[in-house]
N, C-alpha and C positions, 0 to 999 in steps of 0.2 A: 291167362283168363280168356275165356271164349269171347269173341266179338259178336255181339247180338244186335241185329237190326230188326225193327218191327215196321212193316209196311201195311197201310190200310188203303185199299183201292189204288195201288200203285204209287202211293205217296209215303215216304219215310216219315215216321212220327216219333216224337220224343215226349214222354209224359209231362215233363216240366213245361213244355211249350203249349200244352193243350188248355183251352179255355174252359171246356166242359169238365166239371169235377168228376163225374162218373167215368168219363172216358179216361181222364188222367189216372184215376185209381186203377181202372181195368188194365191199361197199358203198363203202368208201373208194376202191377202184380204179375202180369205175364212175363215181363222182363226179369223180375226177381226170381220167379219160378224156374225160368230157363237158366239163369245164372247159377242157381243152387244145384240144378241137375248136372250142369256142365263144369262146375267149379274145379274138378280134379281131372278133367279130360285133357290130356296132353299127348301128343304123338311120342311113343317111346323111342322111335328111331331118329326123329328130327327135332323134338322139343317144342314144336309149335302147337298152339291151341286152335280149335276150329273156328270157322266163321259161319254163323247160323243166321238165316233170315226167316222170320215168321211173316208169311204173306197172308193177309186177311182180305178176301175179295168177296163182296156181297155176303158177308157173314160166314164164309167158309175159310178154314185155315189150311195152309200148306207150309211145310218147312223145307227150306233149301239148306243143304250143308256143303261147304267146301273146306278143303284143307290141303295139306302138303302131300298127302298120299291116301290111297284107299283105306289103309289101316286106320287112319285117324277118322275118316268118314264113318267107317264101321263102328269104331269105339263110340263116336258121338251118337249114332243111331241107337246103340245099346243103352247108353246113358239116358237118352230121352225116353226110351221105351220102359225103363225100369220104374217100378212103383216108387212113389215119394217116400222119403224117409231116410 
């Protein structure tokens, strides 16, 4: 299963640790959506899952992907770009 980290303004956040209910729901939803999209992404050559970090800085989102090889990074990008469903 993919390792997903969410960072807001340079700080790693965990939904269950957030005091604000709206932020907790938002972060939890983002994490769940990423988890669903990446549930079956595994490197066919090495068997590893990707490591994905969602950076939110001043309201803008950027995703960083790392993995064992470029093939896994490419597969992860494809999974994230695919429509939900």
